[in-house]
PLY file of the C-alpha trace (Angstrom):
ply
format ascii 1.0
element vertex 78
property float x
property float y
property float z
element edge 77
property int vertex1
property int vertex2
end_header
-7.92 -21.33 -22.98
-8.74 -20.84 -26.63
-11.45 -23.52 -26.46
-13.30 -21.85 -23.53
-16.24 -19.53 -24.03
-15.94 -15.88 -22.98
-17.72 -16.36 -19.66
-15.44 -19.24 -18.66
-12.38 -17.22 -19.68
-13.58 -14.33 -17.52
-14.23 -16.62 -14.55
-10.79 -18.17 -14.91
-9.18 -14.75 -15.08
-11.02 -13.64 -11.94
-9.98 -16.84 -10.18
-6.34 -16.32 -11.15
-6.44 -12.71 -9.96
-7.99 -13.74 -6.63
-5.39 -16.46 -6.12
-2.61 -14.01 -6.97
-3.99 -11.57 -4.40
-4.07 -14.34 -1.78
-0.50 -15.32 -2.57
0.62 -11.70 -2.31
-1.12 -11.31 1.05
0.45 -14.53 2.35
3.84 -13.29 1.24
3.24 -10.02 3.08
2.16 -11.88 6.23
5.33 -13.96 6.09
7.50 -10.89 5.57
5.94 -8.95 8.43
6.09 -11.94 10.76
9.81 -12.15 10.17
10.30 -8.41 10.52
8.30 -8.20 13.75
10.20 -11.14 15.21
13.60 -9.79 14.21
12.74 -6.29 15.39
11.00 -7.08 18.65
12.21 -10.36 20.12
15.51 -9.98 21.94
15.63 -13.20 23.96
13.99 -16.15 22.21
15.16 -18.47 24.99
12.78 -16.95 27.52
9.26 -18.36 27.80
7.77 -14.89 28.35
7.92 -11.60 26.51
9.34 -8.58 28.24
7.18 -5.46 28.45
9.36 -3.90 25.75
8.98 -6.91 23.45
5.23 -7.02 24.01
4.80 -3.32 23.26
7.02 -3.62 20.19
5.00 -6.57 18.88
1.73 -4.71 19.42
3.04 -1.72 17.47
4.45 -3.94 14.74
1.21 -5.90 14.40
-0.75 -2.64 14.30
1.39 -1.45 11.40
0.96 -4.85 9.75
-2.83 -4.66 10.03
-2.91 -1.12 8.65
-0.69 -2.17 5.76
-2.79 -5.27 5.07
-5.99 -3.23 4.96
-4.35 -0.80 2.54
-3.19 -3.66 0.29
-6.65 -5.25 0.27
-8.31 -1.93 -0.59
-5.88 -1.37 -3.45
-6.42 -4.88 -4.76
-10.18 -4.40 -4.65
-9.87 -1.15 -6.61
-7.70 -2.75 -9.29
0 1
1 2
2 3
3 4
4 5
5 6
6 7
7 8
8 9
9 10
10 11
11 12
12 13
13 14
14 15
15 16
16 17
17 18
18 19
19 20
20 21
21 22
22 23
23 24
24 25
25 26
26 27
27 28
28 29
29 30
30 31
31 32
32 33
33 34
34 35
35 36
36 37
37 38
38 39
39 40
40 41
41 42
42 43
43 44
44 45
45 46
46 47
47 48
48 49
49 50
50 51
51 52
52 53
53 54
54 55
55 56
56 57
57 58
58 59
59 60
60 61
61 62
62 63
63 64
64 65
65 66
66 67
67 68
68 69
69 70
70 71
71 72
72 73
73 74
74 75
75 76
76 77
């Protein structure tokens, strides 16, 4: 990076930060997917969700969305 001008260095740094934020968000999505599944799905052999599973997934996804929005806002403010 020593041979790049200041503008290119800044653009590269911004790119790296954006990619890091994407990777962190993907990691969070993966984590919450696993948590929601483990928490809410009781019978993976069935081809339909029970009312309890469906409600649990809706609540879990709602928490996931709220958390994701919070993470994005914090990343934007960094």
